[in-house]
All heavy atoms as an XYZ file, in Angstrom:
972
protein
N      73.729    155.415    -23.565
C      73.851    154.520    -24.542
C      75.233    153.817    -24.634
O      76.159    154.276    -24.068
C      73.439    155.109    -25.961
C      74.471    156.157    -26.372
N      75.599    155.790    -27.050
C      74.419    157.386    -26.232
C      76.237    156.865    -27.398
N      75.601    157.885    -26.855
N      75.229    152.677    -25.415
C      76.560    151.977    -25.472
C      77.138    152.036    -26.887
O      77.758    151.141    -27.352
C      76.414    150.449    -24.950
C      75.380    149.748    -25.947
O      74.868    150.381    -26.773
O      75.293    148.522    -25.653
N      76.824    153.171    -27.582
C      77.299    153.267    -28.984
C      78.837    153.351    -29.045
O      79.319    153.331    -30.121
N      79.488    153.415    -27.997
C      80.910    153.449    -28.035
C      81.546    152.105    -27.650
O      82.730    152.032    -27.422
C      81.524    154.497    -26.966
C      80.923    155.875    -27.239
C      80.089    156.443    -26.247
C      81.208    156.684    -28.392
C      79.521    157.684    -26.424
C      80.683    157.833    -28.529
C      79.860    158.414    -27.572
O      79.363    159.626    -27.744
N      80.823    151.058    -27.756
C      81.287    149.695    -27.298
C      82.345    149.220    -28.182
O      83.162    148.466    -27.826
C      80.205    148.673    -27.171
C      79.443    148.372    -28.481
C      78.227    147.415    -28.149
C      77.416    147.164    -29.451
N      76.399    146.318    -29.090
N      82.520    149.748    -29.390
C      83.604    149.396    -30.272
C      84.980    149.901    -29.878
O      85.987    149.405    -30.296
C      83.310    149.876    -31.685
C      83.448    151.426    -31.851
C      82.810    151.927    -33.215
N      83.100    153.304    -33.349
C      82.454    154.307    -32.760
N      81.590    153.981    -31.871
N      82.715    155.518    -32.967
N      84.936    151.010    -29.017
C      86.199    151.486    -28.464
C      86.574    150.606    -27.226
O      85.961    150.150    -26.458
C      85.961    152.906    -28.031
C      85.572    153.818    -29.185
C      87.193    153.450    -27.316
C      85.096    155.156    -28.762
N      87.964    150.260    -27.323
C      88.492    149.444    -26.240
C      89.500    150.314    -25.407
O      90.416    150.862    -25.950
C      89.197    148.259    -26.821
C      89.504    147.270    -25.829
O      88.806    147.108    -24.783
O      90.523    146.478    -25.933
N      89.273    150.535    -24.165
C      88.227    149.897    -23.305
C      86.927    150.681    -23.622
O      86.816    151.777    -24.008
C      88.723    150.201    -21.841
C      89.589    151.432    -21.970
C      90.173    151.339    -23.376
N      85.844    149.875    -23.236
C      84.535    150.347    -23.642
C      84.098    151.665    -22.872
O      84.453    151.798    -21.673
C      83.542    149.220    -23.353
C      83.840    148.035    -24.230
C      82.814    146.929    -24.053
C      83.192    145.748    -24.912
N      84.349    145.691    -25.681
N      83.354    152.532    -23.509
C      82.781    153.674    -22.868
C      81.274    153.623    -22.778
O      80.528    153.040    -23.618
C      83.096    154.940    -23.745
C      84.656    155.132    -24.055
C      84.757    156.358    -24.902
C      85.410    155.249    -22.803
N      80.710    154.417    -21.838
C      79.252    154.431    -21.651
C      78.811    155.817    -21.489
O      79.449    156.551    -20.600
C      78.776    153.565    -20.403
C      77.338    153.577    -20.109
C      76.471    152.895    -21.218
C      77.078    152.976    -18.757
N      77.838    156.309    -22.224
C      77.331    157.645    -22.192
C      75.877    157.649    -21.606
O      75.007    156.888    -22.055
C      77.267    158.296    -23.546
C      76.647    159.639    -23.601
N      75.549    159.929    -24.454
C      76.901    160.767    -22.882
C      75.242    161.089    -24.162
N      75.957    161.687    -23.321
N      75.736    158.454    -20.485
C      74.413    158.545    -20.017
C      74.012    159.996    -19.932
O      74.896    160.884    -19.879
C      74.267    157.962    -18.520
O      75.163    158.660    -17.715
C      74.491    156.512    -18.511
N      72.725    160.300    -20.053
C      72.310    161.758    -20.041
C      71.092    161.876    -19.088
O      70.108    161.095    -19.326
C      71.864    162.153    -21.496
C      71.294    163.635    -21.531
C      71.145    164.104    -22.934
N      72.419    164.558    -23.504
C      72.579    165.059    -24.663
N      71.554    165.084    -25.557
N      73.757    165.580    -25.034
N      71.269    162.766    -18.138
C      70.110    162.963    -17.144
C      69.615    164.415    -17.382
O      70.392    165.299    -17.543
C      70.635    162.801    -15.737
C      71.011    161.322    -15.495
O      70.113    160.521    -15.504
N      72.215    161.123    -15.231
N      68.290    164.590    -17.228
C      67.612    165.910    -17.478
C      67.010    166.325    -16.157
O      66.392    165.521    -15.440
C      66.593    165.714    -18.472
C      66.917    165.302    -19.885
C      67.455    164.030    -20.191
C      67.085    166.063    -21.054
N      67.764    163.975    -21.540
C      67.547    165.185    -22.101
C      66.731    167.397    -21.322
C      67.699    165.688    -23.378
C      66.894    167.806    -22.561
C      67.454    166.928    -23.609
N      67.038    167.627    -15.866
C      66.358    168.209    -14.709
C      65.679    169.433    -15.311
O      66.229    170.340    -15.831
C      67.254    168.575    -13.609
C      66.496    168.896    -12.337
C      67.378    168.935    -11.150
N      67.926    170.351    -11.125
C      69.024    170.634    -10.426
N      69.576    169.754     -9.615
N      69.493    171.769    -10.388
N      64.268    169.500    -15.159
C      63.584    170.493    -15.816
C      62.757    171.237    -14.686
O      62.314    170.671    -13.789
C      62.486    169.746    -16.602
C      61.835    170.395    -17.858
C      62.825    171.070    -18.772
C      60.978    169.394    -18.511
N      62.718    172.616    -14.881
C      61.751    173.418    -14.056
C      61.155    174.411    -14.984
O      61.302    174.359    -16.205
C      62.393    173.922    -12.830
C      63.390    175.060    -13.014
O      63.233    175.808    -14.108
O      64.143    175.351    -12.211
N      60.327    175.380    -14.406
C      59.563    176.350    -15.215
C      60.344    177.214    -16.158
O      59.819    177.726    -17.130
C      58.698    177.174    -14.422
C      59.468    178.134    -13.502
N      60.043    177.706    -12.368
C      59.549    179.439    -13.608
C      60.634    178.915    -11.876
N      60.349    179.914    -12.601
N      61.668    177.485    -15.827
C      62.373    178.464    -16.631
C      63.775    177.897    -17.102
O      64.537    178.608    -17.795
C      62.710    179.717    -15.867
O      63.514    179.434    -14.708
N      64.047    176.624    -16.883
C      65.328    176.148    -17.394
C      65.343    174.600    -17.406
O      64.582    173.953    -16.843
C      66.488    176.609    -16.536
C      66.510    176.074    -15.085
C      67.834    176.606    -14.416
C      67.939    176.061    -12.994
N      67.054    176.751    -11.949
N      66.363    174.085    -18.051
C      66.668    172.647    -18.029
C      68.154    172.506    -17.814
O      68.944    173.307    -18.377
C      66.067    171.948    -19.385
C      66.831    172.498    -20.560
C      66.346    170.447    -19.194
N      68.501    171.513    -17.088
C      69.869    171.131    -16.855
C      70.102    169.727    -17.277
O      69.310    168.852    -17.097
C      70.276    171.245    -15.447
C      70.274    172.643    -14.839
C      70.701    172.805    -13.525
O      70.916    171.798    -12.741
O      70.889    173.878    -12.921
N      71.080    169.600    -18.150
C      71.436    168.303    -18.757
C      72.837    167.805    -18.374
O      73.723    168.605    -18.562
C      71.404    168.340    -20.376
C      70.020    168.906    -20.735
C      71.675    167.040    -20.930
C      70.093    169.421    -22.237
N      72.900    166.756    -17.684
C      74.149    166.212    -17.268
C      74.526    165.003    -18.044
O      73.858    163.909    -17.945
C      74.138    165.780    -15.721
C      75.421    165.289    -15.109
C      76.478    166.359    -15.153
C      75.198    164.812    -13.745
N      75.597    165.153    -18.881
C      76.090    164.082    -19.600
C      77.239    163.423    -18.931
O      78.140    164.234    -18.397
C      76.580    164.653    -21.002
C      75.447    164.953    -21.906
O      74.921    164.054    -22.422
O      75.265    166.117    -22.131
N      77.264    162.168    -18.775
C      78.353    161.387    -18.071
C      78.930    160.453    -18.989
O      78.238    159.611    -19.650
C      77.894    160.652    -16.784
O      77.252    161.684    -15.977
C      79.052    160.078    -16.044
N      80.288    160.467    -19.242
C      80.862    159.444    -20.052
C      81.835    158.692    -19.085
O      82.727    159.225    -18.500
C      81.681    160.113    -21.274
C      82.415    158.966    -22.070
C      80.813    161.022    -22.010
N      81.474    157.369    -18.890
C      82.344    156.517    -17.995
C      83.216    155.587    -18.858
O      82.913    155.276    -20.062
C      81.374    155.574    -17.286
O      80.364    156.371    -16.625
N      84.286    155.178    -18.268
C      85.248    154.268    -18.917
C      86.634    154.563    -18.297
O      86.737    155.125    -17.282
N      87.624    154.228    -19.055
C      88.975    154.385    -18.636
C      89.771    155.127    -19.661
O      89.485    155.035    -20.904
C      89.603    153.013    -18.481
C      89.074    152.018    -17.350
C      89.582    150.754    -17.444
C      89.071    152.666    -15.979
N      90.672    155.837    -19.166
C      91.652    156.443    -20.139
C      91.290    157.954    -20.507
O      90.339    158.462    -19.890
N      92.148    158.471    -21.351
C      91.978    159.919    -21.784
C      91.299    159.843    -23.193
O      91.746    159.158    -24.012
C      93.364    160.435    -21.825
C      93.424    161.991    -22.011
C      93.335    162.817    -20.939
C      93.513    162.631    -23.206
C      93.345    164.174    -21.008
C      93.546    163.962    -23.398
C      93.414    164.794    -22.243
O      93.490    166.048    -22.404
N      90.228    160.629    -23.359
C      89.484    160.618    -24.557
C      88.993    162.048    -24.941
O      88.896    162.965    -24.124
C      88.206    159.754    -24.417
C      88.542    158.333    -24.195
N      88.779    157.405    -25.309
C      88.727    157.592    -23.101
C      88.966    156.212    -24.828
N      88.962    156.304    -23.450
N      88.854    162.165    -26.307
C      88.232    163.435    -26.767
C      86.753    163.085    -26.986
O      86.326    162.172    -27.518
C      88.717    163.678    -28.279
C      90.167    164.166    -28.224
O      90.629    164.881    -27.305
N      90.939    163.638    -29.112
N      85.954    163.905    -26.187
C      84.532    163.779    -26.043
C      83.797    164.852    -26.760
O      84.170    166.071    -26.669
C      84.146    163.795    -24.642
C      84.869    162.768    -23.695
C      82.517    163.574    -24.372
C      84.679    161.303    -24.099
N      82.734    164.543    -27.535
C      81.922    165.532    -28.206
C      80.459    165.251    -27.818
O      79.976    164.190    -28.037
C      82.177    165.556    -29.676
C      81.336    166.651    -30.383
C      81.676    166.647    -31.885
O      81.148    165.916    -32.644
N      82.583    167.548    -32.318
N      79.789    166.294    -27.270
C      78.339    166.290    -26.948
C      77.621    167.152    -28.017
O      78.052    168.334    -28.103
C      78.143    166.633    -25.553
C      76.638    166.693    -25.226
C      78.800    165.662    -24.558
N      76.634    166.705    -28.602
C      75.948    167.546    -29.625
C      74.487    167.818    -29.152
O      73.840    166.907    -28.680
C      75.897    166.789    -30.967
C      77.334    166.622    -31.534
O      77.975    167.714    -31.796
N      77.861    165.530    -31.834
N      73.981    169.021    -29.559
C      72.629    169.387    -29.367
C      72.123    169.940    -30.787
O      72.571    170.899    -31.293
C      72.577    170.537    -28.342
C      73.030    170.077    -26.956
C      74.352    170.399    -26.536
C      72.159    169.482    -26.154
C      74.705    169.971    -25.372
C      72.565    169.022    -24.869
C      73.972    169.290    -24.494
N      71.203    169.161    -31.328
C      70.620    169.511    -32.661
C      69.557    170.554    -32.379
O      68.657    170.376    -31.606
C      70.259    168.287    -33.401
C      71.234    167.342    -33.646
N      71.697    166.431    -32.795
C      72.027    167.219    -34.736
C      72.623    165.734    -33.177
N      72.961    166.168    -34.453
N      69.624    171.620    -33.226
C      68.744    172.702    -33.086
C      67.627    172.575    -34.237
O      67.965    172.315    -35.394
C      69.472    174.093    -33.294
C      68.534    175.272    -33.147
C      70.599    174.184    -32.252
N      66.385    172.689    -33.800
C      65.258    172.551    -34.693
C      65.385    173.538    -35.854
O      66.037    174.586    -35.751
N      64.748    173.208    -36.959
C      64.845    174.068    -38.229
C      64.272    175.487    -38.107
O      64.722    176.341    -38.841
C      64.060    173.191    -39.250
C      63.089    172.416    -38.451
C      63.781    172.109    -37.162
N      63.442    175.819    -37.205
C      62.978    177.129    -36.997
C      63.733    177.992    -35.958
O      63.370    178.999    -35.609
C      61.495    177.121    -36.443
C      60.577    176.371    -37.561
O      60.858    176.459    -38.718
O      59.503    175.775    -37.125
N      64.915    177.476    -35.517
C      65.701    178.170    -34.561
C      67.087    178.385    -35.121
O      67.667    177.702    -35.841
C      65.790    177.332    -33.328
C      64.502    177.169    -32.675
C      63.548    176.322    -32.916
C      63.923    177.997    -31.690
N      62.437    176.523    -32.246
C      62.648    177.510    -31.376
C      64.365    179.117    -30.928
C      61.809    178.041    -30.442
C      63.598    179.692    -29.981
C      62.308    179.163    -29.717
N      67.686    179.615    -34.724
C      69.002    180.036    -35.193
C      69.918    180.286    -33.941
O      69.694    181.167    -33.087
C      68.840    181.365    -35.989
C      67.945    181.161    -37.140
C      70.264    181.829    -36.437
C      67.449    182.368    -37.865
N      71.061    179.521    -33.826
C      71.933    179.696    -32.816
C      73.026    180.764    -33.065
O      73.457    181.045    -34.287
C      72.537    178.346    -32.612
C      72.499    177.767    -33.893
C      71.296    178.290    -34.649
N      73.434    181.455    -32.095
C      74.583    182.473    -32.197
C      75.458    182.423    -31.058
O      74.960    182.446    -29.868
C      73.698    183.874    -32.354
C      74.631    185.013    -32.452
C      73.868    186.309    -32.524
O      73.286    186.673    -33.573
O      73.759    187.047    -31.468
N      76.747    182.460    -31.325
C      77.738    182.436    -30.209
C      77.845    183.864    -29.662
O      78.005    184.814    -30.411
C      79.044    181.882    -30.756
C      80.144    181.657    -29.766
C      79.807    180.588    -28.736
C      81.420    181.231    -30.535
N      77.709    183.935    -28.333
C      77.784    185.305    -27.669
C      79.226    185.591    -27.366
O      80.106    184.719    -27.311
C      76.865    185.356    -26.410
O      77.481    184.577    -25.470
C      75.464    185.017    -26.709
N      79.444    186.840    -27.065
C      80.834    187.290    -26.513
C      81.209    186.589    -25.243
O      82.359    186.404    -24.995
C      80.892    188.858    -26.271
C      80.671    189.518    -27.594
O      81.038    188.944    -28.705
O      80.319    190.728    -27.537
N      80.195    186.127    -24.397
C      80.530    185.432    -23.179
C      80.803    183.924    -23.411
O      81.118    183.308    -22.408
C      79.290    185.638    -22.264
C      79.001    186.986    -21.730
C      78.134    187.768    -22.791
O      77.440    187.088    -23.638
O      78.215    188.974    -22.874
N      80.775    183.521    -24.579
C      80.994    182.051    -24.933
C      79.777    181.212    -24.637
O      79.911    179.998    -24.631
N      78.590    181.762    -24.653
C      77.402    180.953    -24.656
C      76.722    180.863    -26.007
O      77.194    181.621    -26.849
C      76.306    181.579    -23.653
C      76.918    181.942    -22.227
N      77.497    180.910    -21.506
C      76.979    183.018    -21.536
C      77.913    181.436    -20.396
N      77.524    182.687    -20.367
N      75.632    180.192    -25.992
C      74.938    180.088    -27.350
C      73.559    180.632    -27.056
O      72.790    180.166    -26.281
C      74.799    178.671    -27.928
C      76.259    177.991    -28.133
C      73.933    178.652    -29.172
C      76.971    178.534    -29.406
N      73.196    181.677    -27.806
C      71.837    182.214    -27.732
C      71.059    181.621    -28.983
O      71.548    181.714    -30.146
C      71.847    183.715    -27.826
C      70.593    184.373    -27.268
C      70.819    185.903    -27.061
C      69.816    186.424    -26.006
N      70.016    187.855    -25.788
N      69.905    181.082    -28.747
C      69.145    180.379    -29.799
C      67.896    181.173    -30.005
O      66.995    181.241    -29.065
C      68.917    178.950    -29.417
C      70.233    178.308    -29.075
C      68.219    178.248    -30.619
C      70.033    176.843    -28.487
N      67.624    181.810    -31.220
C      66.518    182.653    -31.505
C      65.515    181.884    -32.366
O      65.937    181.051    -33.202
C      66.928    183.872    -32.310
C      67.814    184.806    -31.536
C      69.216    184.660    -31.703
C      67.317    185.784    -30.822
C      70.028    185.483    -31.029
C      68.172    186.639    -30.183
C      69.574    186.560    -30.271
N      64.267    182.223    -32.157
C      63.176    181.637    -33.010
C      63.293    182.501    -34.299
O      63.327    183.685    -34.299
C      61.771    181.939    -32.426
C      60.636    181.449    -33.220
C      60.333    179.940    -32.793
C      58.977    179.642    -33.452
N      58.999    178.404    -33.991
N      63.403    181.795    -35.511
C      63.651    182.455    -36.736
C      62.588    183.535    -37.045
O      63.041    184.645    -37.548
C      63.688    181.381    -37.948
N      61.425    183.303    -36.868
C      60.381    184.242    -37.211
C      59.903    185.156    -36.091
O      59.008    185.942    -36.258
C      59.141    183.573    -37.876
C      58.428    182.605    -36.871
O      58.892    182.323    -35.860
N      57.409    181.972    -37.321
N      60.499    185.017    -34.903
C      60.263    185.854    -33.708
C      61.513    185.946    -32.922
O      61.648    185.282    -31.933
C      59.079    185.196    -33.020
C      58.545    186.110    -31.844
O      59.208    187.124    -31.611
O      57.603    185.727    -31.173
N      62.437    186.881    -33.155
C      63.733    186.962    -32.500
C      63.500    187.370    -30.956
O      64.509    187.242    -30.215
C      64.498    188.021    -33.215
C      63.664    188.589    -34.300
C      62.271    187.749    -34.351
N      62.311    187.791    -30.571
C      62.006    188.039    -29.235
C      61.919    186.674    -28.365
O      62.031    186.685    -27.079
N      61.778    185.543    -29.009
C      61.767    184.332    -28.325
C      63.150    183.594    -28.494
O      63.571    183.507    -29.600
C      60.717    183.393    -28.989
C      59.291    183.823    -28.699
C      58.305    182.843    -29.172
C      56.844    183.360    -28.883
N      55.834    182.387    -29.409
N      63.713    183.369    -27.346
C      65.020    182.763    -27.346
C      65.325    181.998    -26.164
O      64.621    182.129    -25.105
C      66.174    183.863    -27.593
C      66.246    184.859    -26.530
C      67.206    184.595    -25.520
C      65.474    186.009    -26.489
C      67.245    185.529    -24.439
C      65.603    186.910    -25.415
C      66.516    186.651    -24.430
N      66.313    181.250    -26.270
C      66.829    180.551    -25.008
C      68.415    180.610    -25.029
O      69.011    181.045    -26.115
C      66.419    179.136    -24.915
S      66.988    178.039    -26.217
N      69.009    180.386    -24.006
C      70.419    180.591    -23.904
C      71.057    179.275    -23.383
O      70.609    178.743    -22.358
C      70.933    181.731    -22.926
O      70.290    182.894    -23.400
C      72.431    181.920    -22.902
N      72.023    178.684    -24.067
C      72.750    177.449    -23.683
C      74.066    177.804    -23.135
O      74.850    178.589    -23.720
C      72.791    176.543    -24.869
C      73.495    175.198    -24.640
C      72.701    174.161    -25.442
C      74.931    175.141    -24.931
N      74.379    177.245    -21.947
C      75.715    177.549    -21.289
C      76.311    176.184    -20.866
O      75.645    175.304    -20.459
C      75.390    178.349    -19.986
C      74.867    179.746    -20.182
C      74.563    180.405    -18.812
N      74.104    181.791    -19.001
C      72.964    182.199    -19.357
N      72.021    181.359    -19.516
N      72.731    183.509    -19.544
N      77.660    176.222    -21.019
C      78.394    175.099    -20.560
C      79.565    175.637    -19.719
O      79.858    176.813    -19.691
C      78.973    174.163    -21.624
C      77.801    173.594    -22.437
C      79.826    175.008    -22.665
N      80.358    174.771    -19.051
C      81.480    175.103    -18.216
C      82.586    175.837    -19.001
O      82.692    175.664    -20.196
N      83.447    176.546    -18.239
C      84.485    177.324    -18.900
C      85.552    176.487    -19.578
O      86.169    176.954    -20.465
C      85.121    178.156    -17.785
C      84.237    179.241    -17.190
O      83.285    179.604    -17.937
O      84.438    179.679    -16.150
N      85.849    175.306    -19.135
C      86.849    174.557    -19.709
C      86.516    173.690    -20.983
O      87.244    172.906    -21.375
C      87.505    173.626    -18.666
C      86.485    172.468    -18.156
C      87.087    171.742    -17.040
N      86.126    170.700    -16.591
C      86.402    169.341    -16.768
N      87.492    168.963    -17.232
N      85.471    168.511    -16.382
N      85.303    174.061    -21.411
C      84.766    173.281    -22.544
C      84.827    174.209    -23.829
O      84.632    175.416    -23.767
C      83.449    172.840    -22.370
C      83.122    171.961    -21.108
C      81.728    171.686    -20.943
C      83.829    170.638    -21.356
N      85.038    173.601    -25.002
C      85.030    174.214    -26.279
C      83.689    174.088    -26.816
O      83.229    172.913    -27.079
C      86.129    173.628    -27.175
C      86.263    174.347    -28.500
O      85.898    175.555    -28.606
O      86.648    173.659    -29.488
N      82.980    175.159    -27.220
C      81.609    175.182    -27.739
C      81.704    175.715    -29.122
O      82.383    176.748    -29.445
C      80.590    175.830    -26.857
C      79.183    175.631    -27.214
C      80.888    177.345    -26.737
C      78.175    175.979    -26.207
N      80.967    175.139    -30.114
C      80.903    175.620    -31.453
C      79.687    175.274    -32.270
O      78.813    174.529    -31.674
N      79.604    175.785    -33.393
C      78.366    175.600    -34.206
C      78.794    174.973    -35.601
O      79.788    175.322    -36.125
C      77.685    177.006    -34.481
C      77.114    177.740    -33.300
C      76.695    179.150    -33.706
C      75.995    176.962    -32.695
N      77.997    174.060    -36.052
C      78.167    173.480    -37.314
C      76.757    173.070    -37.907
O      75.762    173.135    -37.209
C      79.004    172.210    -37.158
C      78.492    171.204    -36.224
C      79.532    170.094    -36.069
C      79.073    169.107    -34.998
N      80.098    168.128    -34.768
N      76.688    172.849    -39.194
C      75.487    172.454    -39.791
C      75.472    170.983    -40.021
O      76.453    170.353    -40.156
C      75.218    173.160    -41.194
O      76.356    172.944    -42.093
C      75.097    174.691    -41.072
N      74.192    170.494    -39.886
C      73.976    169.004    -40.049
C      72.755    168.898    -40.961
O      72.019    169.773    -41.286
C      73.578    168.355    -38.698
C      74.722    168.275    -37.768
C      75.596    167.107    -38.127
C      76.616    166.905    -36.926
N      77.242    165.568    -37.005
N      72.630    167.693    -41.554
C      71.503    167.375    -42.339
C      70.472    166.571    -41.526
O      70.814    165.521    -40.913
C      71.949    166.512    -43.564
O      70.842    166.287    -44.359
N      69.219    167.078    -41.562
C      68.164    166.425    -40.768
C      67.081    165.831    -41.700
O      66.623    166.479    -42.679
C      67.469    167.511    -39.881
C      66.168    167.174    -39.217
C      66.066    166.114    -38.386
C      64.942    167.844    -39.350
N      64.813    166.083    -37.902
C      63.999    167.083    -38.494
C      64.446    168.926    -40.069
C      62.694    167.472    -38.351
C      63.183    169.235    -39.913
C      62.305    168.495    -39.092
N      66.777    164.610    -41.510
C      65.899    163.876    -42.250
C      64.414    163.936    -41.604
O      64.176    163.348    -40.669
C      66.258    162.397    -42.451
N      63.723    164.910    -42.145
C      62.438    165.231    -41.576
C      61.311    164.344    -42.178
O      60.189    164.271    -41.703
C      61.999    166.652    -41.705
C      61.808    167.198    -43.091
C      60.634    167.216    -43.753
C      63.023    167.645    -43.847
C      60.510    167.604    -45.029
C      62.896    168.136    -45.153
C      61.595    168.066    -45.739
N      61.604    163.632    -43.287
C      60.576    162.786    -43.958
C      61.442    161.833    -44.850
O      62.535    162.184    -45.310
C      59.731    163.675    -44.804
C      58.587    162.874    -45.497
C      57.604    163.844    -46.176
O      57.569    164.983    -45.877
N      56.933    163.372    -47.188
N      61.026    160.694    -45.122
C      61.718    159.687    -45.878
C      62.188    160.361    -47.229
O      61.321    160.956    -48.034
C      60.936    158.422    -46.176
C      61.715    157.496    -46.905
C      62.569    156.597    -46.207
C      61.544    157.301    -48.285
C      63.378    155.689    -46.980
C      62.298    156.322    -48.893
C      63.135    155.487    -48.252
N      63.481    160.383    -47.444
C      63.995    160.903    -48.691
C      64.059    162.403    -48.756
O      64.614    163.000    -49.776
N      63.743    163.062    -47.703
C      63.840    164.541    -47.636
C      64.690    165.009    -46.537
O      64.608    164.586    -45.355
C      62.436    165.147    -47.541
C      61.538    164.860    -48.708
C      60.262    165.565    -48.657
C      59.468    165.279    -49.925
N      58.132    166.030    -49.854
N      65.574    165.886    -46.817
C      66.554    166.430    -45.843
C      66.500    167.916    -45.790
O      66.221    168.558    -46.823
C      67.960    165.987    -46.097
C      68.067    164.434    -45.993
C      69.480    163.979    -46.017
N      69.648    162.622    -45.668
C      69.833    162.266    -44.362
N      69.766    163.054    -43.447
N      70.007    160.995    -44.114
N      66.905    168.448    -44.703
C      66.995    169.855    -44.464
C      68.297    170.220    -43.673
O      68.574    169.476    -42.688
C      65.823    170.374    -43.761
C      65.680    171.874    -43.487
C      64.322    172.281    -42.856
O      63.361    171.515    -42.759
N      64.326    173.536    -42.418
N      68.946    171.237    -43.930
C      70.020    171.788    -43.076
C      69.579    172.350    -41.779
O      68.571    173.084    -41.786
C      70.900    172.702    -43.830
C      71.586    172.257    -45.019
C      72.875    171.510    -44.607
C      73.598    171.112    -45.905
N      74.677    170.225    -45.534
N      70.204    171.898    -40.687
C      69.882    172.443    -39.379
C      71.190    172.786    -38.636
O      72.286    172.333    -39.019
C      69.043    171.518    -38.514
C      69.768    170.251    -38.245
C      67.694    171.340    -39.170
C      69.111    169.347    -37.117
N      71.128    173.488    -37.650
C      72.284    173.810    -36.830
C      72.534    172.739    -35.763
O      71.548    172.086    -35.225
C      72.169    175.148    -36.139
C      72.315    176.394    -37.086
C      71.317    177.045    -37.627
C      73.582    176.874    -37.535
N      71.797    178.101    -38.411
C      73.198    177.960    -38.358
C      74.855    176.526    -37.308
C      74.157    178.633    -39.050
C      75.903    177.241    -38.040
C      75.493    178.333    -38.891
N      73.751    172.585    -35.406
C      74.112    171.620    -34.359
C      75.206    172.285    -33.512
O      76.140    172.938    -33.929
C      74.792    170.335    -34.918
S      75.294    169.251    -33.659
N      74.902    172.336    -32.104
C      75.805    172.937    -31.176
C      76.685    171.792    -30.628
O      76.224    170.747    -30.258
C      75.042    173.519    -29.949
C      74.163    174.712    -30.438
C      75.984    174.058    -28.981
C      73.116    175.105    -29.461
N      77.932    171.914    -30.755
C      78.911    170.897    -30.363
C      79.738    171.381    -29.166
O      80.270    172.436    -29.225
C      79.675    170.394    -31.560
O      80.987    170.929    -31.625
N      79.847    170.505    -28.121
C      80.638    170.858    -26.973
C      81.734    169.740    -26.909
O      81.428    168.562    -26.941
C      79.728    170.739    -25.635
C      80.573    170.991    -24.450
C      78.515    171.628    -25.835
N      82.923    170.185    -26.979
C      84.145    169.372    -26.994
C      84.949    169.401    -25.696
O      85.126    170.622    -25.215
C      85.040    169.678    -28.195
C      84.299    169.476    -29.512
O      83.886    168.362    -29.799
O      83.936    170.467    -30.113
N      85.488    168.244    -25.220
C      86.373    168.330    -24.172
C      87.341    167.142    -24.357
O      86.948    166.025    -24.773
C      85.701    168.249    -22.794
C      86.685    168.255    -21.642
C      84.778    166.962    -22.733
C      85.953    168.420    -20.203
N      88.584    167.245    -24.000
C      89.576    166.175    -23.941
C      89.722    166.001    -22.391
O      90.112    166.978    -21.739
C      90.884    166.518    -24.609
N      89.480    164.726    -21.915
C      89.534    164.502    -20.495
C      89.830    163.050    -20.172
O      89.608    162.139    -20.951
C      88.149    164.896    -19.946
N      90.284    162.936    -18.930
C      90.495    161.634    -18.287
C      89.137    161.089    -17.784
O      88.448    161.875    -16.949
C      91.540    161.666    -17.201
C      91.893    160.282    -16.613
C      92.606    159.455    -17.519
C      92.850    160.705    -15.429
N      88.701    160.002    -18.147
C      87.380    159.468    -17.754
C      87.372    158.846    -16.284
O      88.495    158.376    -15.967
C      86.887    158.439    -18.825
C      86.737    158.822    -20.179
C      86.143    157.721    -21.023
C      85.895    160.170    -20.268
N      86.257    158.953    -15.667
C      84.974    159.405    -16.022
C      84.973    160.923    -16.143
O      85.689    161.542    -15.411
C      83.960    158.884    -15.098
C      84.787    158.736    -13.819
C      86.250    158.371    -14.240
N      83.984    161.522    -16.944
C      83.794    162.968    -17.032
C      82.366    163.232    -17.104
O      81.522    162.519    -17.590
C      84.571    163.488    -18.295
C      83.897    162.977    -19.641
C      84.669    165.015    -18.338
N      82.027    164.403    -16.454
C      80.679    164.882    -16.402
C      80.631    166.255    -17.053
O      81.516    167.111    -16.810
C      80.174    164.959    -15.014
C      80.034    163.675    -14.297
C      79.532    163.855    -12.894
C      79.383    162.530    -12.116
N      78.308    161.704    -12.620
N      79.589    166.459    -17.995
C      79.493    167.806    -18.669
C      78.108    168.248    -18.338
O      77.059    167.604    -18.725
C      79.679    167.524    -20.179
C      80.980    166.937    -20.411
C      79.310    168.861    -20.976
C      81.077    166.397    -21.841
N      78.000    169.401    -17.664
C      76.769    169.987    -17.252
C      76.454    171.132    -18.302
O      77.171    171.985    -18.528
C      76.832    170.601    -15.882
C      75.521    171.255    -15.449
C      74.447    170.282    -15.318
C      75.786    171.886    -14.030
N      75.251    171.063    -18.867
C      74.682    171.988    -19.799
C      73.462    172.615    -19.250
O      72.631    171.888    -18.822
C      74.416    171.432    -21.229
O      75.571    170.830    -21.672
C      73.922    172.485    -22.210
N      73.341    173.984    -19.242
C      72.203    174.636    -18.706
C      71.561    175.394    -19.841
O      72.213    176.157    -20.592
C      72.647    175.647    -17.547
C      73.209    174.848    -16.408
C      73.593    175.843    -15.334
C      74.246    175.073    -14.107
N      74.573    176.036    -13.000
N      70.280    175.277    -19.996
C      69.520    176.059    -20.929
C      68.345    176.728    -20.175
O      67.557    176.160    -19.448
C      68.836    175.136    -22.091
C      69.918    174.329    -22.665
C      68.068    175.914    -23.067
C      69.459    173.108    -23.583
N      68.345    178.136    -20.384
C      67.272    178.927    -19.775
C      66.572    179.708    -20.834
O      67.170    179.976    -21.960
C      67.709    179.652    -18.618
C      68.822    180.690    -19.045
O      68.591    181.555    -19.778
O      69.910    180.564    -18.604
N      65.278    180.041    -20.685
C      64.615    180.830    -21.739
C      63.926    181.992    -21.054
O      63.688    182.131    -19.943
C      63.575    179.854    -22.433
C      62.802    179.063    -21.491
C      61.673    179.392    -20.874
C      63.045    177.704    -21.097
N      61.255    178.314    -20.131
C      62.105    177.378    -20.182
C      64.162    176.804    -21.336
C      62.081    176.041    -19.631
C      64.116    175.628    -20.739
C      63.103    175.187    -19.942
N      63.683    182.917    -22.052
C      63.070    184.231    -21.672
C      61.636    184.178    -21.937
O      61.189    183.462    -22.751
C      63.795    185.410    -22.303
């Protein structure tokens, strides 16, 4: 998308997905010039609960069935965290959901690979 066109010089964000039976790989690319603080967000559905593991990954559990989960992993040089967001699920109605945020300060272009696998 070109949602960063207000920034000079202009930035472009693209996201490519690769899916197989047990995982998905998401490659985010931010193109442009210069050094920038980049944040990539993954919004978690209302029935899921993310948890930061000791290994620095995010384990995402199904709220009513903790045996169902997936694990989100990013590269070592990235800062990963959790925050809450407001999700508009219907006109005039909002619900708090979790958002996984991946942050990096880098010279562009930069690629961020995220891997999600499930059990």
